[in-house]
All heavy atoms as an XYZ file, in Angstrom:
901
protein
N      20.096     -1.651     40.956
C      20.386     -1.065     39.672
C      20.585      0.439     39.876
O      19.805      1.094     40.530
C      19.235     -1.342     38.706
C      19.437     -0.713     37.394
S      18.331     -1.131     36.030
C      16.944     -1.930     36.685
N      21.628      0.970     39.281
C      21.915      2.392     39.432
C      21.040      3.209     38.489
O      20.467      2.694     37.537
C      23.401      2.671     39.117
O      23.633      2.386     37.741
C      24.310      1.816     39.987
N      20.962      4.502     38.791
C      20.139      5.396     37.969
C      20.699      5.495     36.553
O      19.953      5.605     35.583
C      20.064      6.772     38.611
N      22.038      5.440     36.438
C      22.653      5.562     35.118
C      22.321      4.355     34.244
O      22.003      4.499     33.066
C      24.161      5.729     35.260
C      24.867      5.919     33.936
C      26.336      6.282     34.162
N      27.058      6.385     32.945
C      27.108      7.452     32.179
N      26.441      8.514     32.521
N      27.825      7.465     31.068
N      22.398      3.159     34.802
C      22.092      1.970     34.002
C      20.602      1.914     33.669
O      20.218      1.431     32.609
C      22.524      0.702     34.732
O      21.765      0.518     35.901
N      19.772      2.429     34.585
C      18.337      2.483     34.309
C      18.071      3.432     33.140
O      17.291      3.123     32.248
C      17.587      2.936     35.563
C      16.106      2.997     35.394
N      15.337      1.873     35.234
C      15.252      4.055     35.341
C      14.075      2.234     35.095
N      14.002      3.549     35.155
N      18.743      4.584     33.138
C      18.577      5.556     32.051
C      19.089      4.971     30.729
O      18.468      5.152     29.690
C      19.312      6.851     32.381
C      19.238      7.861     31.280
N      18.064      8.488     30.933
C      20.184      8.326     30.425
C      18.284      9.310     29.918
N      19.566      9.226     29.591
N      20.200      4.253     30.775
C      20.749      3.639     29.566
C      19.782      2.598     29.013
O      19.567      2.526     27.798
C      22.112      2.993     29.866
O      22.976      3.984     30.418
C      22.732      2.411     28.620
N      19.201      1.810     29.898
C      18.225      0.811     29.462
C      17.013      1.446     28.808
O      16.531      0.974     27.767
N      16.520      2.533     29.413
C      15.379      3.239     28.820
C      15.744      3.851     27.473
O      14.941      3.858     26.542
C      14.875      4.330     29.764
C      14.056      3.865     30.966
C      13.667      5.066     31.823
C      12.827      3.114     30.532
N      16.972      4.359     27.364
C      17.408      4.965     26.108
C      17.484      3.916     24.998
O      17.078      4.177     23.859
C      18.757      5.652     26.288
N      17.963      2.723     25.323
C      18.045      1.652     24.328
C      16.643      1.256     23.868
O      16.386      1.104     22.667
C      18.813      0.439     24.900
C      18.676     -0.776     23.999
C      20.267      0.790     25.100
N      15.731      1.104     24.822
C      14.354      0.756     24.483
C      13.723      1.866     23.647
O      13.004      1.606     22.680
C      13.537      0.474     25.757
C      14.058     -0.777     26.435
C      12.056      0.321     25.432
C      13.493     -1.007     27.822
N      13.993      3.125     24.011
C      13.434      4.256     23.278
C      13.917      4.269     21.830
O      13.118      4.460     20.904
C      13.807      5.561     23.981
N      15.207      4.056     21.630
C      15.752      4.048     20.268
C      15.139      2.904     19.470
O      14.764      3.073     18.300
C      17.295      3.950     20.299
C      17.866      3.647     18.925
C      17.881      5.232     20.855
N      15.006      1.733     20.093
C      14.408      0.585     19.423
C      12.974      0.887     18.999
O      12.572      0.604     17.875
C      14.456     -0.635     20.353
C      13.882     -1.878     19.756
C      14.520     -2.531     18.712
C      12.700     -2.400     20.239
C      14.000     -3.680     18.153
C      12.161     -3.554     19.690
C      12.812     -4.194     18.652
N      12.182      1.508     19.878
C      10.797      1.832     19.553
C      10.716      2.887     18.453
O       9.858      2.810     17.576
C      10.047      2.300     20.799
C       9.685      1.159     21.727
C       8.767      1.625     22.812
C       8.348      0.503     23.687
N       7.259     -0.287     23.135
N      11.586      3.865     18.484
C      11.570      4.911     17.453
C      11.952      4.317     16.094
O      11.320      4.632     15.077
C      12.505      6.082     17.841
C      12.744      7.008     16.672
C      11.913      6.855     19.017
N      12.949      3.439     16.066
C      13.344      2.811     14.800
C      12.200      1.953     14.267
O      11.871      2.006     13.070
C      14.640      1.985     14.980
C      14.907      1.106     13.776
C      15.817      2.905     15.230
N      11.569      1.163     15.142
C      10.426      0.358     14.706
C       9.297      1.255     14.203
O       8.658      0.951     13.196
C       9.897     -0.489     15.873
C      10.585     -1.786     16.037
C      10.012     -2.725     17.079
C       8.761     -2.390     17.758
N       8.308     -3.375     18.745
N       9.050      2.355     14.905
C       7.998      3.279     14.494
C       8.268      3.900     13.140
O       7.365      4.021     12.311
N       9.521      4.289     12.895
C       9.867      4.883     11.605
C       9.743      3.860     10.470
O       9.238      4.187      9.388
C      11.285      5.463     11.642
C      11.444      6.733     12.475
C      12.922      7.112     12.570
C      10.627      7.859     11.897
N      10.201      2.636     10.711
C      10.063      1.602      9.677
C       8.594      1.320      9.377
O       8.202      1.189      8.215
C      10.764      0.317     10.129
C      12.287      0.351     10.138
C      12.847     -0.929     10.747
C      12.831      0.554      8.740
N       7.780      1.252     10.416
C       6.360      1.000     10.218
C       5.674      2.193      9.554
O       4.744      2.021      8.768
C       5.697      0.672     11.552
C       4.351     -0.022     11.497
C       4.430     -1.297     10.676
C       3.880     -0.348     12.893
N       6.143      3.397      9.848
C       5.609      4.592      9.199
C       5.863      4.537      7.694
O       4.954      4.769      6.894
C       6.250      5.846      9.807
C       5.843      7.174      9.197
C       4.410      7.516      9.572
C       6.788      8.267      9.654
N       7.092      4.192      7.301
C       7.410      4.089      5.877
C       6.626      2.954      5.224
O       6.173      3.077      4.079
C       8.909      3.903      5.663
C       9.713      5.119      6.035
C      10.835      5.010      6.830
C       9.334      6.374      5.606
C      11.579      6.123      7.183
C      10.062      7.501      5.943
C      11.191      7.372      6.736
N       6.453      1.845      5.941
C       5.677      0.729      5.413
C       4.221      1.139      5.195
O       3.627      0.836      4.159
C       5.773     -0.464      6.374
C       4.985     -1.658      5.939
C       5.433     -2.456      4.904
C       3.797     -1.989      6.562
C       4.717     -3.566      4.485
C       3.066     -3.090      6.160
C       3.530     -3.886      5.124
N       3.641      1.835      6.170
C       2.258      2.292      6.052
C       2.072      3.274      4.915
O       1.090      3.204      4.169
N       3.026      4.201      4.764
C       2.947      5.147      3.652
C       3.076      4.429      2.317
O       2.401      4.776      1.344
C       4.029      6.214      3.794
C       3.838      7.203      4.943
C       5.056      8.110      5.076
C       2.574      8.011      4.760
N       3.926      3.403      2.266
C       4.055      2.608      1.043
C       2.765      1.877      0.710
O       2.369      1.799     -0.455
N       2.100      1.342      1.739
C       0.818      0.672      1.500
C      -0.226      1.647      0.984
O      -1.003      1.315      0.085
C       0.320     -0.001      2.781
C       0.961     -1.326      3.139
C       0.436     -1.818      4.482
C       0.725     -2.368      2.075
N      -0.252      2.844      1.553
C      -1.223      3.838      1.082
C      -0.948      4.232     -0.369
O      -1.871      4.529     -1.124
C      -1.207      5.064      1.981
C      -1.761      4.858      3.388
C      -1.699      6.155      4.175
C      -3.180      4.328      3.354
N       0.327      4.222     -0.746
C       0.679      4.538     -2.127
C       0.230      3.423     -3.082
O      -0.038      3.673     -4.255
C       2.193      4.731     -2.215
C       2.667      5.379     -3.463
C       4.144      5.677     -3.365
C       4.613      6.369     -4.623
N       6.030      6.679     -4.574
N       0.118      2.195     -2.560
C      -0.256      1.046     -3.389
C      -1.760      0.798     -3.457
O      -2.183     -0.166     -4.089
C       0.404     -0.225     -2.839
C       1.905     -0.338     -2.996
C       2.398     -1.591     -2.300
C       2.296     -0.358     -4.454
N      -2.563      1.641     -2.821
C      -3.999      1.372     -2.744
C      -4.609      1.217     -4.131
O      -5.373      0.292     -4.372
C      -4.728      2.474     -1.935
C      -6.222      2.361     -2.082
C      -4.347      2.382     -0.470
N      -4.277      2.083     -5.039
C      -4.894      2.026     -6.372
C      -3.931      1.522     -7.443
O      -4.232      1.619     -8.629
C      -5.430      3.398     -6.760
C      -6.536      3.855     -5.871
N      -7.763      3.239     -5.829
C      -6.594      4.843     -4.954
C      -8.530      3.828     -4.946
N      -7.843      4.814     -4.396
N      -2.808      0.961     -7.022
C      -1.841      0.430     -7.986
C      -2.173     -1.025     -8.309
O      -2.955     -1.672     -7.619
C      -0.433      0.527     -7.408
N      -1.574     -1.504     -9.349
C      -1.726     -2.910     -9.728
C      -0.704     -3.706     -8.911
O       0.440     -3.893     -9.318
C      -1.495     -3.072    -11.232
C      -1.887     -4.402    -11.777
C      -3.358     -4.717    -11.593
O      -4.200     -3.811    -11.775
O      -3.668     -5.864    -11.273
N      -1.138     -4.167     -7.738
C      -0.240     -4.778     -6.767
C       0.360     -6.083     -7.304
O       1.541     -6.355     -7.093
C      -0.966     -5.018     -5.428
C      -1.414     -3.680     -4.851
C      -0.072     -5.731     -4.441
C      -2.275     -3.814     -3.620
N      -0.426     -6.883     -7.977
C       0.071     -8.168     -8.479
C       1.211     -7.964     -9.479
O       2.209     -8.690     -9.458
C      -1.057     -8.963     -9.108
N       1.083     -6.956    -10.327
C       2.143     -6.664    -11.293
C       3.414     -6.220    -10.587
O       4.511     -6.674    -10.917
C       1.683     -5.572    -12.283
O       0.470     -5.989    -12.886
C       2.736     -5.309    -13.331
N       3.254     -5.331     -9.602
C       4.416     -4.872     -8.837
C       5.070     -6.015     -8.079
O       6.295     -6.103     -7.976
C       3.999     -3.761     -7.878
C       3.537     -2.461     -8.514
C       2.996     -1.506     -7.463
C       4.674     -1.817     -9.281
N       4.244     -6.924     -7.553
C       4.779     -8.070     -6.820
C       5.541     -9.001     -7.757
O       6.593     -9.531     -7.397
C       3.645     -8.809     -6.109
C       4.115     -9.850     -5.144
C       4.747     -9.494     -3.964
C       3.937    -11.192     -5.421
C       5.187    -10.454     -3.085
C       4.376    -12.160     -4.546
C       5.008    -11.792     -3.367
N       5.036     -9.185     -8.962
C       5.738    -10.021     -9.948
C       7.088     -9.404    -10.316
O       8.088    -10.119    -10.470
C       4.887    -10.190    -11.201
O       3.706    -10.871    -10.899
N       7.121     -8.083    -10.452
C       8.397     -7.403    -10.726
C       9.371     -7.576     -9.568
O      10.579     -7.744     -9.783
C       8.150     -5.922    -11.003
C       7.407     -5.594    -12.294
C       7.092     -4.098    -12.359
C       8.209     -6.040    -13.487
N       8.855     -7.551     -8.350
C       9.705     -7.750     -7.177
C      10.286     -9.162     -7.172
O      11.467     -9.358     -6.867
C       8.908     -7.496     -5.895
C       9.641     -7.739     -4.588
C      10.754     -6.723     -4.401
C       8.676     -7.692     -3.425
N       9.473    -10.140     -7.514
C       9.944    -11.528     -7.561
C      11.059    -11.675     -8.603
O      12.069    -12.332     -8.352
C       8.773    -12.482     -7.862
C       7.857    -12.554     -6.645
C       9.271    -13.871     -8.241
C       6.581    -13.309     -6.878
N      10.879    -11.039     -9.748
C      11.913    -11.086    -10.783
C      13.175    -10.366    -10.339
O      14.289    -10.833    -10.586
C      11.390    -10.469    -12.077
C      10.360    -11.313    -12.774
C       9.794    -10.622    -14.006
O      10.404     -9.633    -14.478
O       8.739    -11.074    -14.484
N      13.027     -9.223     -9.665
C      14.191     -8.456     -9.218
C      14.987     -9.217     -8.156
O      16.217     -9.105     -8.098
C      13.739     -7.109     -8.664
N      14.298    -10.009     -7.343
C      14.978    -10.792     -6.310
C      15.464    -12.140     -6.833
O      16.044    -12.923     -6.081
C      14.041    -11.014     -5.118
C      13.640     -9.753     -4.347
C      12.620    -10.092     -3.271
C      14.868     -9.097     -3.732
N      15.217    -12.418     -8.123
C      15.630    -13.665     -8.772
C      15.075    -14.886     -8.054
O      15.772    -15.883     -7.856
C      17.154    -13.755     -8.869
C      17.772    -12.623     -9.617
N      17.604    -12.452    -10.975
C      18.531    -11.570     -9.194
C      18.236    -11.373    -11.358
N      18.806    -10.812    -10.301
N      13.809    -14.800     -7.662
C      13.144    -15.938     -7.042
C      12.524    -16.816     -8.115
O      12.165    -16.338     -9.198
C      12.061    -15.455     -6.073
C      12.547    -14.649     -4.883
C      11.364    -14.132     -4.080
C      13.450    -15.488     -3.994
N      12.392    -18.082     -7.826
C      11.808    -19.036     -8.759
C      10.299    -18.835     -8.796
O       9.594    -19.203     -7.871
C      12.162    -20.464     -8.352
C      11.638    -21.483     -9.329
O      11.158    -21.146    -10.413
N      11.744    -22.750     -8.949
N       9.792    -18.265     -9.879
C       8.360    -17.979     -9.994
C       7.532    -19.248    -10.133
O       6.321    -19.221     -9.915
C       8.105    -17.057    -11.177
N       8.172    -20.363    -10.479
C       7.450    -21.619    -10.615
C       7.297    -22.361     -9.290
O       6.658    -23.409     -9.239
C       8.161    -22.529    -11.619
C       8.149    -21.931    -13.015
O       7.165    -21.227    -13.331
O       9.109    -22.164    -13.769
N       7.863    -21.814     -8.248
C       7.759    -22.440     -6.935
C       6.305    -22.426     -6.469
O       5.565    -21.464     -6.701
C       8.631    -21.679     -5.934
O       8.325    -22.054     -4.625
N       5.911    -23.498     -5.805
C       4.531    -23.612     -5.331
C       4.221    -22.518     -4.305
O       3.146    -21.930     -4.326
C       4.332    -24.996     -4.722
C       2.915    -25.347     -4.443
C       2.787    -26.781     -4.021
N       3.835    -27.145     -3.071
C       3.707    -28.059     -2.130
N       2.590    -28.718     -2.025
N       4.696    -28.325     -1.323
N       5.181    -22.237     -3.430
C       4.986    -21.216     -2.400
C       4.865    -19.818     -3.015
O       3.975    -19.045     -2.656
C       6.147    -21.262     -1.402
C       6.112    -20.252     -0.278
C       4.908    -20.502      0.627
C       7.389    -20.316      0.528
N       5.739    -19.511     -3.954
C       5.695    -18.198     -4.619
C       4.399    -18.052     -5.407
O       3.759    -16.993     -5.392
C       6.922    -18.001     -5.533
C       8.214    -18.072     -4.732
C       6.831    -16.695     -6.296
C       8.381    -16.961     -3.724
N       3.984    -19.118     -6.082
C       2.747    -19.074     -6.852
C       1.544    -18.818     -5.933
O       0.663    -18.011     -6.257
C       2.560    -20.370     -7.633
C       1.339    -20.382     -8.482
N       1.197    -19.572     -9.591
C       0.182    -21.078     -8.384
C       0.011    -19.777    -10.136
N      -0.632    -20.694     -9.422
N       1.507    -19.488     -4.782
C       0.414    -19.278     -3.824
C       0.430    -17.845     -3.293
O      -0.621    -17.222     -3.121
C       0.530    -20.274     -2.672
N       1.628    -17.321     -3.068
C       1.745    -15.945     -2.585
C       1.274    -14.944     -3.637
O       0.588    -13.964     -3.311
C       3.196    -15.676     -2.196
C       3.487    -14.493     -1.299
C       2.680    -14.563     -0.014
C       4.959    -14.419     -0.983
N       1.591    -15.190     -4.893
C       1.128    -14.312     -5.981
C      -0.389    -14.328     -6.062
O      -1.032    -13.283     -6.255
C       1.771    -14.733     -7.326
C       1.091    -14.050     -8.499
C       3.247    -14.425     -7.319
N      -0.995    -15.500     -5.900
C      -2.461    -15.584     -5.929
C      -3.082    -14.802     -4.769
O      -4.108    -14.134     -4.940
C      -2.903    -17.046     -5.888
C      -2.622    -17.866     -7.153
C      -3.042    -19.317     -6.936
C      -3.319    -17.268     -8.352
N      -2.475    -14.879     -3.594
C      -2.990    -14.130     -2.434
C      -2.861    -12.620     -2.659
O      -3.768    -11.851     -2.347
C      -2.243    -14.517     -1.155
C      -2.517    -15.905     -0.672
C      -3.887    -15.988     -0.083
C      -4.101    -17.357      0.530
N      -5.441    -17.543      1.024
N      -1.733    -12.189     -3.193
C      -1.522    -10.762     -3.455
C      -2.490    -10.281     -4.521
O      -3.035     -9.173     -4.433
C      -0.052    -10.501     -3.853
C       0.129     -9.097     -4.394
C       0.861    -10.720     -2.664
N      -2.747    -11.113     -5.525
C      -3.662    -10.744     -6.600
C      -5.096    -10.590     -6.083
O      -5.875     -9.804     -6.614
C      -3.599    -11.786     -7.708
C      -4.304    -11.317     -8.967
O      -4.264    -10.096     -9.247
O      -4.888    -12.160     -9.667
N      -5.439    -11.337     -5.055
C      -6.801    -11.294     -4.510
C      -7.029    -10.123     -3.546
O      -8.152     -9.916     -3.087
C      -7.112    -12.607     -3.800
N      -5.977     -9.370     -3.231
C      -6.137     -8.247     -2.297
C      -7.065     -7.179     -2.864
O      -6.955     -6.803     -4.031
C      -4.784     -7.601     -1.989
C      -3.868     -8.349     -1.039
C      -2.529     -7.631     -0.945
C      -4.492     -8.473      0.330
N      -7.959     -6.703     -2.033
C      -8.861     -5.623     -2.400
C      -8.244     -4.285     -1.976
O      -7.516     -4.229     -0.987
C     -10.210     -5.804     -1.692
C     -10.925     -7.083     -2.073
C     -11.335     -7.085     -3.533
O     -11.773     -6.076     -4.058
N     -11.175     -8.217     -4.187
N      -8.539     -3.207     -2.689
C      -8.005     -1.898     -2.303
C      -8.397     -1.490     -0.876
O      -7.612     -0.848     -0.176
C      -8.610     -0.941     -3.327
C      -8.924     -1.786     -4.506
C      -9.268     -3.139     -3.959
N      -9.595     -1.896     -0.439
C     -10.021     -1.553      0.918
C      -9.128     -2.233      1.959
O      -8.828     -1.650      3.000
C     -11.482     -1.964      1.166
C     -12.478     -1.310      0.260
C     -12.699     -2.107     -1.027
O     -11.996     -3.061     -1.327
N     -13.678     -1.672     -1.813
N      -8.690     -3.458      1.675
C      -7.822     -4.184      2.595
C      -6.458     -3.503      2.700
O      -5.891     -3.378      3.786
C      -7.621     -5.623      2.140
O      -8.834     -6.276      1.990
N      -5.941     -3.070      1.560
C      -4.645     -2.394      1.539
C      -4.748     -1.059      2.267
O      -3.860     -0.689      3.050
C      -4.150     -2.217      0.093
C      -2.840     -1.468      0.052
C      -4.019     -3.566     -0.594
N      -5.843     -0.338      2.050
C      -6.062      0.935      2.732
C      -6.135      0.736      4.239
O      -5.496      1.466      5.010
C      -7.333      1.604      2.220
C      -7.727      2.916      2.896
C      -6.689      3.986      2.620
C      -9.103      3.357      2.432
N      -6.893     -0.259      4.672
C      -7.022     -0.530      6.098
C      -5.683     -0.915      6.713
O      -5.324     -0.436      7.792
C      -8.057     -1.632      6.338
C      -8.313     -1.992      7.793
C      -8.898     -0.800      8.542
C      -9.240     -3.190      7.875
N      -4.926     -1.765      6.022
C      -3.610     -2.163      6.532
C      -2.675     -0.957      6.631
O      -1.914     -0.824      7.598
C      -3.003     -3.232      5.630
N      -2.737     -0.069      5.651
C      -1.912      1.136      5.693
C      -2.282      2.049      6.849
O      -1.415      2.573      7.548
N      -3.584      2.242      7.071
C      -4.025      3.114      8.164
C      -3.691      2.524      9.525
O      -3.267      3.248     10.439
C      -5.526      3.381      8.044
C      -5.948      4.215      6.838
C      -7.471      4.324      6.775
C      -5.303      5.590      6.881
N      -3.856      1.217      9.668
C      -3.499      0.564     10.933
C      -1.997      0.668     11.174
O      -1.549      0.935     12.296
C      -3.978     -0.903     10.947
C      -3.386     -1.673     12.100
C      -5.497     -0.954     11.011
N      -1.212      0.491     10.122
C       0.242      0.614     10.246
C       0.640      2.020     10.674
O       1.511      2.190     11.533
C       0.924      0.276      8.924
O       0.705     -1.053      8.583
N      -0.003      3.020     10.086
C       0.307      4.403     10.464
C      -0.086      4.687     11.913
O       0.647      5.361     12.640
C      -0.401      5.381      9.523
C       0.131      5.437      8.099
C      -0.698      6.406      7.268
C       1.591      5.838      8.081
N      -1.232      4.164     12.337
C      -1.649      4.360     13.726
C      -0.697      3.712     14.707
O      -0.316      4.313     15.723
N      -0.295      2.483     14.418
C       0.625      1.779     15.301
C       2.003      2.439     15.285
O       2.677      2.526     16.313
C       0.716      0.314     14.904
C       1.443     -0.538     15.918
C       0.989     -0.633     17.228
C       2.576     -1.245     15.565
C       1.651     -1.398     18.157
C       3.244     -2.026     16.484
C       2.781     -2.100     17.773
O       3.450     -2.858     18.693
N       2.415      2.937     14.117
C       3.696      3.643     14.025
C       3.665      4.899     14.889
O       4.633      5.210     15.587
C       3.993      4.016     12.577
N       2.539      5.617     14.849
C       2.410      6.803     15.696
C       2.512      6.462     17.170
O       3.173      7.166     17.942
N       1.878      5.362     17.567
C       1.946      4.951     18.963
C       3.383      4.592     19.356
O       3.863      4.987     20.424
C       1.032      3.754     19.201
C       0.963      3.330     20.651
S       0.065      1.808     20.888
C       1.218      0.632     20.239
N       4.087      3.868     18.495
C       5.474      3.510     18.791
C       6.364      4.746     18.881
O       7.242      4.824     19.757
C       6.015      2.557     17.722
C       5.534      1.125     17.782
C       5.997      0.365     16.543
C       6.018      0.439     19.031
N       6.143      5.702     17.999
C       6.944      6.924     18.034
C       6.685      7.727     19.304
O       7.619      8.253     19.921
C       6.682      7.769     16.789
C       7.228      7.183     15.489
C       6.722      7.974     14.298
C       8.741      7.155     15.519
N       5.421      7.813     19.715
C       5.104      8.533     20.953
C       5.729      7.827     22.154
O       6.311      8.463     23.032
C       3.572      8.667     21.120
C       3.205      9.115     22.514
C       3.030      9.642     20.091
N       5.641      6.500     22.190
C       6.250      5.750     23.287
C       7.756      5.947     23.316
O       8.343      6.187     24.375
C       5.957      4.250     23.145
C       4.577      3.838     23.516
C       4.369      2.343     23.323
O       5.271      1.661     22.771
O       3.309      1.859     23.711
N       8.389      5.819     22.151
C       9.843      5.960     22.089
C      10.311      7.345     22.478
O      11.260      7.494     23.257
N       9.637      8.366     21.965
C      10.031      9.737     22.317
C       9.725     10.045     23.779
O      10.473     10.770     24.432
C       9.332     10.733     21.384
C       9.759     10.636     19.916
C       8.916     11.564     19.060
C      11.234     10.936     19.764
N       8.641      9.476     24.291
C       8.327      9.655     25.710
C       9.368      9.011     26.595
O       9.784      9.587     27.618
N       9.818      7.825     26.241
C      10.878      7.172     27.010
C      12.177      7.958     26.905
O      12.910      8.103     27.880
C      11.097      5.744     26.510
C      10.093      4.705     26.958
C      10.336      3.390     26.240
C      10.152      4.507     28.457
N      12.451      8.451     25.705
C      13.684      9.211     25.518
C      13.670     10.475     26.380
O      14.669     10.859     26.954
C      13.862      9.561     24.051
C      15.169     10.223     23.772
C      15.404     11.556     23.625
C      16.437      9.583     23.633
N      16.721     11.781     23.398
C      17.390     10.587     23.395
C      16.854      8.255     23.686
C      18.736     10.296     23.200
C      18.195      7.979     23.490
C      19.117      8.985     23.258
N      12.533     11.120     26.452
C      12.422     12.351     27.247
C      12.322     12.051     28.740
O      12.356     12.968     29.548
C      11.211     13.152     26.790
N      12.188     10.789     29.091
C      12.086     10.438     30.500
C      10.684     10.595     31.053
O      10.484     10.552     32.263
N       9.715     10.788     30.176
C       8.341     10.955     30.633
C       7.756      9.592     30.957
O       7.968      8.626     30.241
C       7.506     11.632     29.550
N       7.023      9.519     32.032
C       6.380      8.269     32.424
C       4.880      8.488     32.352
O       4.238      8.844     33.328
C       6.809      7.860     33.832
C       8.278      7.637     33.933
N       8.896      6.550     33.368
C       9.260      8.376     34.505
C      10.195      6.619     33.610
N      10.436      7.724     34.282
N       4.341      8.296     31.149
C       2.925      8.513     30.937
C       2.139      7.315     31.422
O       2.571      6.175     31.329
C       2.654      8.742     29.454
C       3.389      9.925     28.838
C       3.109      9.996     27.359
C       2.976     11.200     29.510
N       0.966      7.574     31.916
C       0.089      6.496     32.350
C       0.598      5.766     33.567
O       0.502      4.552     33.653
N       1.177      6.498     34.494
C       1.665      5.839     35.709
C       0.511      5.233     36.477
O      -0.619      5.694     36.422
C       2.390      6.852     36.592
C       3.708      7.292     35.995
C       4.434      8.170     36.937
N       3.743      9.467     36.967
C       4.203     10.530     37.592
N       5.316     10.471     38.258
N       3.540     11.653     37.567
N       0.817      4.198     37.219
C      -0.196      3.505     38.007
C       0.075      3.782     39.477
O       1.194      3.660     39.946
C      -0.160      1.990     37.719
C      -1.156      1.253     38.575
C      -0.416      1.736     36.256
N      -0.966      4.162     40.180
C      -0.814      4.428     41.611
C      -0.813      3.114     42.368
O      -0.969      2.041     41.807
C      -1.954      5.324     42.093
O      -3.169      4.621     42.032
N      -0.670      3.197     43.676
C      -0.657      1.997     44.507
C      -1.966      1.238     44.415
O      -1.997      0.023     44.578
C      -0.367      2.354     45.961
C       1.058      2.855     46.133
O       1.903      2.479     45.295
O       1.311      3.605     47.089
N      -3.039      1.942     44.163
C      -4.342      1.288     44.079
C      -4.601      0.654     42.730
O      -5.613      0.001     42.541
N      -3.693      0.825     41.786
C      -3.865      0.209     40.484
C      -4.739      1.023     39.547
O      -5.238      0.523     38.563
N      -4.949      2.299     39.857
C      -5.798      3.154     39.030
C      -4.903      4.133     38.281
O      -3.969      4.692     38.840
C      -6.810      3.915     39.917
C      -7.683      4.820     39.070
C      -7.645      2.943     40.716
N      -5.190      4.332     37.011
C      -4.405      5.302     36.232
C      -4.550      6.687     36.830
O      -5.596      7.054     37.353
C      -4.884      5.329     34.784
C      -4.465      4.099     34.017
O      -3.419      3.528     34.329
O      -5.206      3.746     33.102
N      -3.499      7.443     36.716
C      -3.518      8.810     37.205
C      -3.505      9.762     36.013
O      -2.453     10.197     35.577
C      -2.298      9.079     38.083
C      -2.265      8.260     39.341
C      -1.041      8.576     40.168
O      -0.598      9.746     40.153
O      -0.523      7.669     40.804
N      -4.669     10.108     35.478
C      -4.683     11.006     34.320
C      -4.090     12.374     34.629
O      -3.458     12.982     33.775
C      -6.164     11.122     33.965
C      -6.860     10.060     34.714
C      -5.976      9.644     35.840
N      -4.273     12.848     35.847
C      -3.736     14.171     36.188
C      -2.215     14.164     36.120
O      -1.595     15.132     35.635
C      -4.209     14.586     37.578
N      -1.575     13.073     36.561
C      -0.123     12.985     36.502
C       0.330     12.937     35.044
O       1.345     13.542     34.691
C       0.356     11.751     37.250
N      -0.402     12.260     34.202
C      -0.056     12.182     32.785
C      -0.173     13.555     32.126
O       0.665     13.944     31.333
C      -0.960     11.194     32.063
O      -0.757      9.904     32.577
N      -1.224     14.296     32.480
C      -1.406     15.638     31.911
C      -0.286     16.556     32.373
O       0.255     17.327     31.588
C      -2.802     16.199     32.297
C      -2.909     17.660     31.940
C      -3.896     15.394     31.613
N       0.088     16.456     33.653
C       1.204     17.282     34.160
C       2.486     16.952     33.425
O       3.274     17.823     33.077
C       1.384     17.079     35.666
C       0.354     17.785     36.508
C       0.784     17.820     37.969
N       1.011     16.498     38.533
C       0.088     15.733     39.105
N      -1.154     16.168     39.198
N       0.383     14.542     39.594
N       2.713     15.667     33.166
C       3.919     15.249     32.461
C       3.912     15.771     31.022
O       4.918     16.253     30.526
C       4.031     13.708     32.455
O       3.981     13.237     33.793
C       5.314     13.253     31.801
N       2.755     15.688     30.356
C       2.650     16.195     28.990
C       2.896     17.700     28.926
O       3.526     18.192     28.012
C       1.281     15.867     28.401
C       1.085     14.433     27.927
C      -0.361     14.228     27.514
C       2.002     14.122     26.772
N       2.377     18.417     29.896
C       2.571     19.872     29.908
C       4.032     20.220     30.142
O       4.516     21.260     29.689
C       1.704     20.512     30.991
C       0.266     20.543     30.606
C      -0.553     21.269     31.628
N      -1.966     21.197     31.278
C      -2.953     21.290     32.135
N      -2.705     21.466     33.420
N      -4.189     21.215     31.720
N       4.765     19.347     30.850
C       6.174     19.590     31.128
C       7.065     19.329     29.930
O       8.222     19.738     29.900
N       6.553     18.620     28.889
C       7.375     18.322     27.723
C       7.541     19.538     26.903
O       7.493     20.272     26.319
C       6.764     17.196     26.886
C       6.770     15.836     27.540
C       6.074     14.829     26.625
C       8.180     15.368     27.793
């Protein structure tokens, strides 16, 4: 494999990770915005806007599950989403910059010093 195709492959992976990270970031922020909202009402409005059959057994079960959500659960899901989004963004930007964080030596041990040198070079 040539260096150019290797760089192109890393760039594609980097863009994919950054896009996933941004989508998850917006999702997490949306969840945090819904912590104290009436989620079941908003979900019912969404079902109507999408013209879904509200009498469907599956939709009815989903409405019951959404109605049972506690604010703490929504908060936790939002915070986890934001954390994972941050990790994806760091990975994607690191790949884009060509940084190889957390390299493994021949002995299979992480090289923190190499990672710190790489971070300082960014």
